N, C-alpha and C positions, 0 to 999 in steps of 0.2 A: 504494500500500500504506500509506504513512504517513498519507495523507489519510483513508483509511478508518478507521484506528485512531483518529485524532484525532476524527473525527466520532462514532464509536461511544463513545469515552470521554466526550465532551461530552454526548451524548444520554443515556447511562446516569447521568450525575451529576445530572440533573434529573428522574429518574423519580418520586421521592416528594416532590413540591412541597408537599403539604399535611401536612407533618410537624409534630408538636408534642410537647412533653414530656408525660408521663403526667398530671401534676397539672394543667397548664394545660388539657389536653384534657378531663379530667373536669369541671372547673369550667365551661368554655365550652360543653360539650354540654348542660348543664342550663339554659342561658339560652334564653329564647324569642326568636325572630327571628334569632339567630346573627350579628348584625351585628358584635359584638365579636370573635367567632371568626374572621370573615373578615379583620378588621383585624389580628389577631394572626398569622394565616397570611401575610398580605402582608408584615408586618414581618419574619417569619422568613425568607421568601424574599429580601427585600431584603438582610438581613444575611448570608445565605448566598451570594448572587451576587457580592458585592464581592471576597472573597478569590479566587474563581475568575477573575474578570476580572484582578485584579492578577497572579496566578500565570501566567495565560495570556499576558498582556502581557510579563511577564518571559521566559517561554519563547520567545515570538516574537522578541524582541530578541536573546536569546542565539542562537537559530537563525540569524538574519540575520548576527550578528557572526561566528559560527563558519563560516558559509557564505562570507562575504566574505574571511575570513582565509586560506582555502585557495588 
C-alpha cells in the first residue's frame, strides 16, 4: 500500500516536465529552431528535480531511522 502511494506521488510530480513561465514561453515560441527553448526546458527540469531528490532522501533516512528505533 505504501509503495503504491509513493510510486503514484513520484509519477504525478513529473507529469508536466515541459513547464515554463508565461513570459519565457512567449519569447521562446517565437524563435525559429526552438533550440533555446529546449535548453530552457532542460534547465527547469534540472532545477526542479534537485529538491525532490533531497526531500526524498531525507524521507528515506527518516523512515529507516524510525523503523530501526522500534
